[in-house]
N, C-alpha and C positions, 0 to 999 in steps of 0.2 A: 730414231726409228730406223731399223735396218732396211736398206734398199734391196729387197729380195723380190724378184718377179714371181707372181703366183699363177700357177696354171689352173684355169677354171674350165671345166667341161660341162656343157649343157646337152643332155641326151634327148633326142627327139626321134619319134617314129611316125609312121603313117597316120594321118588325121590329127596331128599335133595342133594344139591351139597356138597360133602364131604369137600371141601376146605372152604366152608362158615362156617363150624363147626370147623374143625381142625386148620384153620389159626388163628382165635382169641383165641382158646383154647391154642395153643402153645405160643402165645404172653403173655397171662396171666400166664401160667406156668413158662415161662422164667422170667417174672417179679418177681415171687416168689423166684426164684433162685437168681436173682440179689439183691433182698431186704434182703435175708437171713432169711426170715420167710414167712409163708403162708398168704400173703396179700389177695389173691383171693381164695375162695372156689368155684370151678367151677363144674357145673352139666349140663348134657345134658337132656333136658326135651322133651319127645316124645309126638306127638299128638295122638298116639294110642298105644295099647298094642303090645308087641312082638318086635322083632328086626326090625330096620328101613332099608329098602333096599334103598341105595343111587342111584343117577343118574349113577354112574359108575358100579353099580351092587354089590359093596361091601356092607356088612351088618354092621350096627352100633348099638351097645347096649346102650340104654339110661339109665340114673340113676333112672329116674322115669317118669311117664306120667302126663299129665295135669289133670288126674282124681284123682291123689293122692294129699295128703296135702302137702303144701309147706314146705320145710326144715327150713324155717325161713324167715324173711323179706328180700326181694331182694334189693341189691344195684343196680345191672345192669341186664337188661333183653334185650336179642338180639334175633331176629327172623331170622333164616337162610333161604336162598332162595333156589329155585329149578328151573330147566329149564321150568317146567310145571306151575309154580306159576302164570304167566300172563294169563293162559288159564283155570285154575281150581280154582273155588271159595273155600275159606276156609270152613271148617266144622262149623256148628253152635256151637259145643262144644269148638272149638278153639277160635272162636270170643268171646264167653261168657267169657272164661278164660282170654283172653287178656284184655277185657274191665274191668274185675275185678282186674287183677294183675298188669298190666302196670302202672296205675296211682299211685299205692302204692310204686313202685320202685323209687329210687332216680333219675334214668335215664333209658330210654328204647329206643330201636331203632331196626335197621335191617341191615342185610348184603345182598347185591345184591337184588334179587326180593322178599326177605322177607318183603319188604315195602308194597307189595300188601295186605298181611294179616292185617297189622296195618292200612292201608288206608281203607280196607273194614270194619274194626271195628270202624272207625270214629276217630281214635286216632291221625291222621295226619292232620285233617282239620285245615287250616290256617297256617300250618307249612311249612317251607322250608325244602325240603328233596332231596335226590338223590337215584338212583337205577342204575341197569345195563343200559348202554347206549342204548342197543337194545330194552329195555322195557320201556324207559322213556316216549316216546310219548304215548304208550298204557296206562300207569298209569295216565298221565296227562289228557287224554281224559276221562277215566273212572271215575276219581275222581277230578273234576274241582276245588274243594275246597282246594286241596293240591297243593303247589307251588313247582313244580319239577325243579331242577337244573341239566340238563342232563350231563353237563361237569364236575361237581364236583366229586372229589375222595371221599370226605366225607363232611357232613354238620352237623353243630351243631346249633340247634334252641331250646332254653330253655332246657327242660329235654330230648329232642329228639335228638338222634345221629343216622345218617344213613350213610351207605357206598355204594359206587358204585359196579361195578361188581366183584364178586368172590375174587380175591386177594386183592381188596380194603378193605376187612374185616381185613386184617393184619394192614393196615394203620389206620383204625378206632381204633382197639384195642391198637395200640401204642399210639394214641392220648389220649385214655382213661387212659392209664398208666401214660402218662405225666400229665394229670389233677390231678391224685391221688398222684403220687410219685415224680413228678418233671422231668424236662428236662434231667438232667444228667443220671438218671436211665433209662428213656425211650430210650435215645440214646444208652445206653449199650445193651438194649434189641434188638433194631434194628440192631446193629452191630453183635450181636451174631447170629441173624437169617439171616444175610447177605441180608439186605433190606435197602431201603432208609428210613431215619428218616422222611424226608418230600419229598414225591415223586414229581419230576418235571413235570409240565404240568397237564392237565386234562385227563379224561378218553376217550374223543373223539379222542385222538391220536390213540386209539386202535380200533376204529370202522372200519367197512369194507371200507367205502368210505367217511364218514362224510357228504354225500350229503343229502339235504332235499328232501323228497319225494314229488312229485307233489300233490297238493291238490286244493280244490275249484271246481268250475263248470268246465265243459269240455273245454271251450274256454281258461280258465286260465291254465288248466293242459297242453293243447297243447303248449301254450307259454312257460311254464316251461320246457317241454321236449325239445323244440327247444333251449332254453338257455343252458341246460345241454349237448346237442349234439354238440353245437358250441359255447363254452365259450369265444372264442377270438373275436367273432363278436361284432358289435356295438349294445349294448343292452340298449340304452337310453329309457326312458319312452315313448317318442314320437314314437320310432320305434316299441317297444313292443305293444303299444296301436294300432298302425296301423295294426300290424299283427293280433290283436284280433278283429279288426273292431270296435273299440271304441274310443271315445275322450280320450285324455291323462288324463284329470282330472277325468273322470268317471273310466277309467282303473285303475289309481293309487288308487282311493278310494275303488273300488271293490276288487282289489288285497289285499290291507291291511286288509279289512274286512274279506275276505274269506280264505286267506292264512296265516294271522297272522303276516306278516312282510311286509316291503316295497319292491317294485320291485328291488330297488338297493341292499337291503340286500340279497334278494334271488339270484341275479346275483353274488354277492360276494361269497355266500356260494357255489354256483355251480362251480365257478372258483377255489375256494380252493379245492373242491372235485376233480376236474380235475387235479389240481397241485399235490395233494396227489398221484394220480394214476401214473403220470409221474415220480415222485420222487421214488415211491415204485417199480413199475414194470420195469422202464427203467433206473433208477438211473441218470437221467439228472441233470445237474447243475442248480441252481436256475435261472440264467440268461436266459437259454433256456426255462425253465418251465414258467417263467413270460411271455415271448413272445408268447408261445403257448396257454396260458390260459387267455389272455386279460388284464393282469396287465401291467401298463405303464412301470414299471422297477422292478428290484429285491427288492428294498426297499418297494415299494407298496405291493408286494407279501408277503414280510416278515411281515409287519404290519397286513395284513389280516390273514395270517397264524397263527400268535400269538393270534389274537382274537378268531379264531375258533378252533384251535388245542392246543394252550397253549405252544408250542415250536416252534423254528425256522425251516424253510424248511431244512436248512443244518443239524440240529440235527435230524429231522425226517428222512432224507435221510440216515444219518449214522446209526440210529437205525434199519432201515429196509433193510440194506444190500446194500445200494447204494454207499458205499465207503466214 
């Protein structure tokens, strides 16, 4: 393996989530330790002059700003996220710098909501990416040319590497180390940092409910709220259409067009969301949960839960204090 030092830049701006920066930084630093030489030369690049006030209130000192000359060709460029990123447009200076710099790096990407800056710069068009689960819908709506995968912990698409929310930045950095230095060394890095080498399940297991928000015209939203309030009811297309005052065929077509999924898929998502609440808040066993949420049996619940959450109901219950 050629001993070439790799320049890694992590871009951070006002209100940045500290862990979006420090997580990947620690992974790359530990990779240097495990390799026995400085594989990664890491720098924090600020979007403005002066110390960066993070979302926690702590202040972060960058190595340089986007207004200064690059230290050398970048191997890896990562944009860190912040809680405000979905609500605040990037500055013109940052967008210009990203458009100029990212395409020259061997790979570039983001941690958490850092994806918003890359998307605004047009660098994610046509790419599969991920971001924090709570911001995934907003990003997909604002940038329809970007293919958002809301449950993924990390996504690799060509030169683009993106991570889900906050701690997923560690997962992404470990994956980058594996690409560069091999599985064995990356596993040692993960072990030293007391983290999964490959995290089980997707990020939707951490969302507040996993529920799909009602959407579409008012009559469709009323039907969706009814499904969510009574998940164990009979929610066949015929019955839902009757509640909406539409023919079954017209209802199914309208629902798919305006909501973006079939009525059956929405019903399943609502039932899984209800199952999560029972498992988390009451610690009920899967058999009781299945009966209360409209699933025919625990096996049906398990399969649906795996599709939406990425882990089994029993594992979800165990992780969330249900015994």
